[in-house]
C-alpha positions in Angstrom: 39.3 140.9 127.7 35.5 140.2 126.9 34.4 136.6 125.6 34.0 136.2 121.5 31.3 133.5 120.4 31.9 132.2 117.1 29.8 130.2 115.0 30.8 126.3 114.7 32.6 126.1 111.4 35.4 123.6 109.3 38.5 125.1 111.0 42.1 122.5 111.7 43.4 124.5 114.5 46.7 122.7 113.6 47.4 122.1 109.4 47.6 117.9 109.5 50.8 117.5 107.0 48.6 115.2 103.8 49.8 112.6 101.1 49.1 112.8 97.9 49.5 110.9 95.1 49.1 110.6 92.0 50.2 109.1 88.0 52.6 111.1 86.1 53.4 109.3 82.7 52.1 106.2 84.5 53.8 106.1 87.4 52.7 106.2 91.0 53.5 109.7 92.2 53.4 111.0 96.0 54.5 114.0 97.7 54.2 115.7 101.2 51.5 118.5 101.7 52.7 120.6 104.6 49.5 123.1 103.2 46.0 121.9 103.6 42.7 122.4 105.1 38.6 122.1 104.5 37.5 123.2 101.7 33.8 122.4 101.9 31.7 120.5 104.1 28.7 119.1 101.9 30.3 117.0 100.0 33.2 117.1 102.0 36.6 118.3 100.6 39.8 119.8 101.6 42.2 122.0 99.7 46.0 121.9 99.2 48.8 123.7 98.4 51.1 123.0 96.1 54.1 124.8 94.6 53.4 125.4 90.8 57.3 123.4 90.1 56.4 120.4 91.6 56.6 117.6 89.7 53.3 115.6 92.0 50.8 118.9 90.2 52.0 117.9 86.7 49.7 114.5 87.6 47.0 116.2 88.9 46.1 118.7 86.8 46.1 115.0 84.1 43.4 113.9 87.3 45.1 110.5 86.9 44.1 110.4 91.3 44.6 107.5 93.3 
């Protein structure tokens, strides 16, 4: 098999589990998310995949981050 060279990329080999926190109806709410990755390197951003039925998503959509 030939060696394949790739350019540096913002990749995460083993996606970590992250804790996402927000405020929902004035109360703090947290959830763990296993589907996350690098969305942008400048400025630094990560992306998370959250199912629409999750309660925490309501707080994220209203932009109540903590």
